[in-house]
C-alpha positions as CSV (number, residue, x, y, z in Angstrom):
1,M,-3.0,19.5,-20.8
2,L,-4.6,16.3,-19.3
3,E,-2.6,14.7,-16.5
4,Y,-2.8,10.9,-15.8
5,L,-2.3,9.4,-12.4
6,A,-2.9,5.8,-11.8
7,T,-2.2,3.6,-8.7
8,L,-2.0,-0.1,-9.1
9,R,-2.5,-2.2,-6.0
10,Y,-1.2,-5.7,-6.2
11,Y,-2.3,-7.9,-3.3
12,P,-0.4,-11.0,-2.3
13,G,-0.6,-13.5,-5.1
14,D,-1.8,-11.0,-7.7
15,S,1.4,-10.3,-9.6
16,W,3.3,-12.9,-11.6
17,G,6.4,-12.2,-9.5
18,K,8.1,-9.9,-7.1
19,I,7.8,-6.4,-8.3
20,Q,11.3,-5.0,-9.0
21,E,12.0,-1.3,-8.5
22,R,14.9,-1.5,-11.0
23,F,12.4,-2.5,-13.7
24,L,10.1,0.3,-12.8
25,R,12.9,2.9,-12.9
26,S,13.8,1.7,-16.4
27,L,10.2,2.2,-17.5
28,A,10.1,5.7,-16.0
29,R,13.2,6.6,-18.1
30,K,12.0,4.9,-21.2
31,Y,8.5,6.4,-21.2
32,G,9.2,9.7,-19.5
33,V,6.8,9.1,-16.6
34,Q,7.2,9.3,-12.9
35,I,6.8,6.0,-11.0
36,S,6.9,5.3,-7.3
37,Y,6.7,2.0,-5.6
38,E,5.7,1.0,-2.0
39,E,5.5,-2.3,-0.3
40,I,3.0,-2.5,2.6
41,E,3.4,-5.4,4.9
42,N,0.7,-6.0,7.6
43,P,2.1,-7.9,10.6
44,G,-1.3,-9.5,11.0
45,W,-0.6,-12.5,8.8
46,K,-1.1,-16.0,10.3
47,E,-1.1,-19.6,9.2
48,K,-4.4,-21.4,8.9
49,E,-4.8,-24.8,7.3
50,N,-1.4,-24.6,5.6
51,L,-2.3,-21.2,4.1
52,W,-1.1,-17.8,5.1
53,M,-4.0,-15.5,5.7
54,E,-4.6,-11.9,6.7
55,N,-7.7,-10.6,8.4
56,T,-8.7,-7.6,6.2
57,L,-12.3,-7.0,7.2
58,D,-11.6,-4.3,9.8
59,K,-8.7,-2.7,7.9
60,R,-8.5,0.2,5.5
61,V,-7.5,-0.7,2.0
62,E,-4.3,1.3,2.5
63,D,-3.3,-0.9,5.5
64,I,-3.7,-4.3,3.8
65,S,-0.5,-6.1,2.6
66,Q,0.1,-5.0,-1.0
67,E,2.6,-3.7,-3.5
68,V,1.7,-0.3,-4.8
69,I,2.9,1.2,-8.1
70,T,1.9,4.8,-8.8
71,V,2.5,6.2,-12.3
72,Y,2.1,9.8,-13.3
73,G,2.4,11.3,-16.8
74,D,1.0,13.9,-19.1
75,R,1.4,12.2,-22.4
76,K,-1.3,9.6,-23.3
77,E,0.8,7.5,-25.6
78,K,3.7,7.2,-23.1
79,F,1.4,6.6,-20.2
80,S,-0.5,3.8,-21.9
81,A,2.7,2.2,-23.2
82,C,4.1,2.2,-19.7
83,F,1.0,0.4,-18.4
84,R,1.2,-2.2,-21.2
85,A,4.8,-3.0,-20.1
86,I,3.7,-3.3,-16.4
87,Y,0.8,-5.6,-17.3
88,E,2.9,-7.8,-19.6
89,R,5.5,-8.2,-16.9
90,Y,3.4,-8.5,-13.7
91,R,-0.2,-8.9,-15.1
92,C,-3.1,-6.7,-14.1
93,P,-4.1,-6.2,-10.5
94,R,-7.1,-8.4,-9.8
95,T,-9.5,-6.6,-7.4
96,P,-12.0,-3.8,-7.7
97,Y,-9.9,-1.8,-5.3
98,S,-6.7,-2.1,-7.4
99,L,-7.0,1.4,-8.9
100,L,-7.9,3.2,-5.6
101,G,-6.0,6.5,-5.5
102,S,-6.0,7.1,-9.3
103,N,-7.4,10.2,-10.9
104,A,-10.3,9.8,-13.4
105,A,-8.1,10.0,-16.5
106,G,-5.5,7.6,-15.1
107,Q,-8.1,5.1,-13.9
108,K,-9.9,5.1,-17.3
109,M,-6.7,4.6,-19.1
110,A,-5.3,1.8,-16.8
111,Q,-8.6,0.0,-16.7
112,G,-9.2,0.2,-20.4
113,L,-5.8,-1.5,-21.0
114,M,-6.6,-4.3,-18.5
115,N,-9.0,-6.4,-20.6
116,P,-6.5,-7.4,-23.3
117,H,-4.0,-8.3,-20.6
118,G,-6.3,-10.6,-18.5
119,G,-7.7,-8.0,-16.1
120,W,-11.1,-8.0,-14.5
C-alpha cells in the first residue's frame, strides 16, 4: 500500500491567516489522516524601512521562521481531500521549498493539487 507524507512550509505572509491547530485536528478526524503542526520562530527578525525582515541567506530551511503542517495518510482520496481543505482555508505555500520533507508520493499529490488553488 502506498503511503503519502507531505510537509507544507508556510513562511511569514504565505497563508491567509494564522494556522489553527484546532482546524487541523478536525481535518485529521474527518479524513482519517495524521497531522502535526509546528511553528518555528527565528529570533533574528529586525525592522528595516518599516518592514520586518529576517536574514535567511546563512540559515538552513528548517531554521527559518515558518509554520509547518505535516500530513500522513495511506488512502489517496482522503489524503487529497485533506489537502484541498488546507489549501482552501490557508492557500498553497508559495516557495519552491514549501514541500521539503515530503516523500515522493506525498509531494506529487500535494503539488498536483496546488495549481487549481493558486499555487506556484
